[in-house]
C-alpha positions as CSV (number, residue, x, y, z in Angstrom):
1,M,10.9,-22.7,32.2
2,L,8.7,-24.3,34.4
3,S,5.3,-23.7,35.1
4,I,3.4,-25.9,37.3
5,H,-0.3,-26.5,37.0
6,V,-3.3,-28.4,38.9
7,N,-6.3,-29.5,36.4
8,T,-9.9,-29.0,37.4
9,D,-12.0,-32.4,37.7
10,N,-12.7,-31.7,33.2
11,R,-11.8,-34.1,30.4
12,F,-8.3,-33.1,30.6
13,N,-7.0,-35.9,32.3
14,R,-3.3,-36.0,31.8
15,V,-0.4,-35.6,34.6
16,G,2.9,-35.0,33.8
17,A,5.0,-32.4,31.7
18,A,3.7,-30.9,28.3
19,Y,6.1,-29.1,25.4
20,Q,6.0,-27.6,22.4
21,E,6.5,-29.8,19.5
22,G,10.3,-28.7,17.5
23,G,11.8,-27.4,21.4
24,K,14.6,-30.3,21.6
25,A,15.9,-28.9,25.4
26,S,11.8,-28.8,26.0
27,K,11.2,-31.7,25.0
28,I,14.2,-33.3,27.0
29,L,13.2,-31.4,30.2
30,A,9.5,-32.3,30.1
31,E,10.6,-35.8,29.3
32,N,13.2,-36.2,32.3
33,I,10.4,-34.4,34.8
34,A,7.3,-36.5,33.9
35,T,9.9,-39.4,34.3
36,K,10.6,-38.5,37.9
37,Y,7.0,-38.0,38.5
38,T,5.8,-41.3,37.7
39,T,7.6,-42.1,41.5
40,F,5.0,-39.9,42.7
41,Q,2.0,-39.7,40.4
42,T,2.6,-43.2,38.3
43,Q,0.7,-42.0,34.7
44,A,2.2,-39.2,34.2
45,I,3.8,-38.8,30.8
46,A,5.4,-36.1,28.7
47,W,3.2,-34.5,25.9
48,S,3.9,-32.2,22.9
49,D,1.1,-29.6,23.0
50,D,0.3,-26.3,21.2
51,L,0.0,-24.0,24.5
52,A,0.2,-20.0,24.8
53,V,2.7,-20.3,27.8
54,L,5.0,-22.3,25.8
55,R,4.3,-21.4,22.4
56,D,4.6,-17.6,23.3
57,T,7.5,-17.8,25.5
58,T,11.0,-16.5,23.9
59,V,13.3,-16.1,26.1
60,A,13.6,-19.5,27.7
61,E,15.7,-22.1,25.8
62,A,13.7,-25.2,27.8
63,K,10.3,-24.7,28.6
64,A,7.3,-27.3,30.6
65,L,4.2,-26.9,31.2
66,L,3.6,-29.4,33.9
67,E,0.1,-31.0,35.8
68,I,0.8,-32.1,38.9
69,G,-2.9,-33.8,39.1
70,K,-6.0,-32.9,39.6
71,I,-7.5,-29.9,42.2
72,N,-10.0,-32.4,44.3
73,Q,-7.0,-35.1,45.7
74,D,-6.1,-35.5,49.1
75,W,-2.8,-35.3,48.8
76,Y,-2.8,-31.5,48.5
77,D,-3.7,-31.2,52.3
78,D,-0.5,-33.5,53.3
79,P,3.2,-32.0,54.1
80,D,4.4,-35.1,53.2
81,Q,2.7,-35.9,50.2
82,V,3.7,-32.3,48.8
83,E,6.9,-32.9,49.6
84,R,7.4,-36.0,47.6
85,A,5.2,-34.3,44.4
86,A,8.4,-31.1,44.7
87,Y,11.4,-33.6,44.8
88,A,10.2,-35.7,42.2
89,I,10.0,-32.1,40.2
90,V,13.6,-31.1,41.4
91,A,14.8,-34.5,40.7
92,G,14.1,-34.1,37.1
93,I,15.1,-30.5,36.4
94,Y,18.7,-32.4,37.9
95,D,18.4,-34.8,35.7
96,Y,17.2,-32.3,32.3
97,F,20.7,-30.5,33.4
98,R,23.0,-33.9,33.5
99,E,21.6,-34.8,30.5
100,I,22.0,-31.4,28.6
101,E,26.4,-31.3,29.5
């Protein structure tokens, strides 16, 4: 399960993927997505967090919350940049499945 979010311009400046602490598959998913997302947003990281969407979702083996950037960034209006972001996300998911085989 991947929940994709856009940050408001507030104190949360993280870009990348969060995972629930203790979830091995979730950590692998978040790390793979964050690694590939650095090709688009260089500051992307993976971190553990206690977020309701991750904590309370029980049907998914691997789950991550992806913060793709801040709402006021200009790249959202550029279809080529949006495609680059999407490609990085998909590449991270692909790498996750390759790693868990």
